[in-house]
C-alpha positions in Angstrom: -0.9 -6.9 -19.7 2.2 -5.3 -18.4 4.5 -7.5 -16.4 4.1 -6.1 -13.0 6.5 -6.7 -10.1 4.5 -8.7 -7.6 6.9 -9.8 -4.9 5.9 -13.3 -3.7 6.5 -12.9 -0.1 4.0 -9.8 0.2 0.5 -9.8 1.1 -2.2 -7.9 -1.2 -5.6 -6.2 -0.7 -8.3 -6.1 -3.4 -7.8 -2.4 -3.3 -4.2 -2.8 -4.6 -2.2 -2.3 -1.5 0.7 -4.5 -0.6 1.9 -5.5 2.8 5.4 -6.7 3.4 5.6 -8.5 7.0 8.6 -8.4 9.3 7.5 -10.1 12.4 5.0 -7.5 13.7 6.0 -4.6 11.6 4.3 -4.3 8.3 5.5 -1.9 5.6 2.6 -0.7 3.4 2.3 0.8 -0.2 0.5 0.3 -3.4 1.0 -2.0 -6.1 2.7 -1.3 -9.6 -0.9 -2.2 -11.0 -2.6 0.5 -8.8 0.2 3.1 -10.0 -0.5 2.2 -13.6 -4.2 2.6 -13.3 -4.0 6.0 -11.6 -1.5 7.3 -13.9 0.7 9.9 -12.9 0.5 10.6 -9.0 0.9 14.2 -8.1 -0.2 14.3 -4.3 -0.3 11.9 -1.1 -2.0 12.4 2.1 -0.7 10.1 5.0 -1.5 9.6 8.7 0.7 10.9 11.4 3.1 8.5 13.6 1.3 7.2 16.4 -2.1 7.1 14.7 -4.2 3.8 14.8 -5.4 2.2 11.5 -7.9 -0.5 11.3 -7.9 -3.2 8.7 -10.2 -2.3 5.6 -10.6 1.3 6.7 -9.0 4.4 5.2 -5.7 5.7 6.3 -5.0 8.1 3.6 -5.4 9.6 0.1 -3.6 9.4 -3.1 -4.1 11.7 -6.0 -3.1 11.4 -9.6 -3.9 13.4 -12.8 -6.8 11.0 -13.4 -8.5 10.3 -10.0 -8.5 10.7 -6.2 -8.3 7.3 -4.3 -8.5 6.3 -0.7 -5.7 4.2 0.8 -7.0 1.1 2.8 -5.2 -0.7 5.6 -4.2 -4.1 4.9 -3.9 -4.9 8.7 -4.9 -3.0 12.1 -2.0 -1.4 14.1 -0.1 1.8 15.2 1.6 3.7 12.5 5.3 4.0 13.7 6.7 5.4 10.4 5.6 7.7 7.6 7.4 8.0 4.3 7.3 11.8 4.6 9.6 12.1 1.4 6.4 11.5 -0.6 4.6 14.4 0.7 7.2 16.5 -1.2 8.0 14.3 -4.0 4.9 12.0 -4.7 6.5 11.3 -8.2 8.6 8.4 -6.4 5.4 6.5 -6.6 5.4 6.8 -10.3 8.8 5.2 -10.4 9.0 2.7 -7.7 5.7 2.1 -5.8 7.0 -1.3 -4.6 10.4 -0.1 -2.9 11.2 3.4 -2.5 7.4 4.3 -2.8 6.3 2.6 0.5 3.9 4.8 2.3 3.7 3.8 6.2 5.1 1.2 8.6 2.8 -0.2 11.2 3.1 -2.1 14.2 0.5 -4.9 13.7 -2.1 -5.6 16.3 -2.8 -9.3 15.3 -1.2 -11.5 13.0 -4.5 -13.5 12.4 -5.6 -10.7 10.2 -3.1 -11.6 7.4 -5.3 -14.4 6.7 -7.9 -11.9 5.2 -5.2 -10.8 2.7 -4.3 -12.4 -0.8 -1.1 -13.9 -1.7 0.8 -13.0 -4.9 -0.9 -16.0 -7.0 -4.3 -14.8 -6.1 -3.4 -11.2 -6.6 -2.2 -11.9 -10.1 -5.3 -13.7 -10.9 -7.4 -10.6 -9.5 -5.6 -8.2 -11.8 -5.7 -10.5 -14.9 -9.5 -10.4 -14.4 
């Protein structure tokens, strides 16, 4: 299995999104495992700023040469920033899905929802099968 970069201080979903929490601001992206599974990413559809997202519900779409996949919100909240550069250049996700390839930032409604997410050790177990 490849050695994926899985930051210890992030949260993870079973659908392979990551969430970096800084007080009530959550930056969301896809994991290296997700990018590797999808293959070359060619298109991303993201929500508008000001849009509400709900934990576990779709907030966008990611398309690769192999498949089209929904993106799921790790937590509920309001979108405060969108990485619009990905719309023009989705290949950033192929090179760096965990840093430059972040998708959206949201203002989280409730910190309690973080309890529904995995931490790095559990996420590693998930992808190792």
